[in-house]
VEXDREN-2710 file (C-alpha; in Angstrom, 1 decimal):
% VEXDREN-2710
k/r/px/py/pz
1/MET/113.2/27.7/91.4
2/THR/112.8/30.6/93.8
3/SER/110.1/33.2/93.2
4/HIS/112.9/35.7/92.4
5/HIS/114.2/33.4/89.7
6/ARG/110.7/32.8/88.4
7/GLU/110.1/36.6/88.1
8/ALA/113.5/37.1/86.5
9/ARG/112.7/34.4/84.0
10/GLN/109.4/36.0/83.1
11/ALA/111.0/39.4/82.7
12/ILE/113.7/37.9/80.4
13/VAL/111.2/36.2/78.3
14/ARG/109.0/39.3/78.0
15/GLU/112.0/41.4/77.0
16/TRP/113.0/38.7/74.5
17/ASP/109.5/38.7/72.9
18/HIS/109.7/42.5/72.6
19/TRP/113.3/42.5/71.3
20/ILE/112.9/39.7/68.8
21/LYS/110.2/41.6/67.0
22/THR/112.8/44.2/66.1
23/GLN/115.2/41.7/64.6
24/PRO/115.4/40.7/60.9
25/LEU/115.2/36.9/61.1
26/ASP/114.7/34.2/58.5
27/GLY/112.9/31.5/60.5
28/LYS/113.2/30.6/64.1
29/ALA/115.7/32.3/66.4
30/CYS/118.7/30.3/67.4
31/ALA/121.4/30.4/70.1
32/ARG/123.4/33.0/68.2
33/ASP/120.3/35.3/68.4
34/ALA/119.9/34.6/72.1
35/ARG/123.6/35.4/72.7
36/ARG/123.2/38.8/70.8
37/PHE/120.1/39.5/72.9
38/PHE/122.0/38.7/76.1
39/LEU/125.0/40.8/75.2
40/GLU/122.7/43.8/74.3
41/ILE/120.9/43.7/77.6
42/LYS/124.2/43.3/79.4
43/ALA/125.7/46.3/77.5
44/ARG/122.6/48.4/78.3
45/ARG/123.2/47.4/81.9
46/GLU/119.6/46.4/82.5
47/PRO/119.9/46.0/86.3
48/THR/116.6/44.3/86.8
49/LEU/116.9/41.9/83.9
50/LEU/120.2/40.3/85.0
51/ASP/119.8/40.9/88.7
52/PHE/119.4/37.2/89.8
53/ARG/121.6/34.9/91.7
54/SER/123.4/32.5/89.4
55/GLY/125.7/30.7/91.8
56/ALA/128.6/29.2/89.9
57/GLU/126.6/29.1/86.7
58/ASP/127.2/31.7/84.0
59/LYS/124.2/34.1/83.6
60/TRP/124.4/33.6/79.8
61/GLN/123.8/29.9/80.3
62/ILE/120.8/30.5/82.5
63/VAL/119.2/32.9/80.1
64/HIS/119.9/30.5/77.2
65/GLN/118.3/27.7/79.1
66/TRP/115.2/29.8/80.0
67/LEU/114.7/30.8/76.3
68/ALA/115.1/27.3/75.1
69/ALA/112.7/25.9/77.8
70/GLU/110.1/28.5/76.7
71/GLN/110.7/27.4/73.1
72/ARG/111.8/30.9/72.0
73/ILE/114.9/29.5/70.4
74/LEU/116.0/26.4/68.7
75/SER/118.1/24.3/71.1
END
C-alpha cells in the first residue's frame, strides 16, 4: 500500500467515524450502511476523500474493504 493509499484510508475511516455517529443504527453497521456513506461522500463530491488511484478496481469496493478491515462494519 502506498503512502497516498494509507492516507486516503485513514481519511475515509475518520470520516466514517464522524458520519456513523449521526446515523440511527440498531447494532453494528453493515455493508448497506457503508454503501450509503460512500454514495453520500461521492454526492458531496469530497475531492480529497475519493482522490486515490483505484486501478481497475471500483472505489466503492476499496472503501468497503477498508471499512471491513478496520472492523467498522460487519463483513
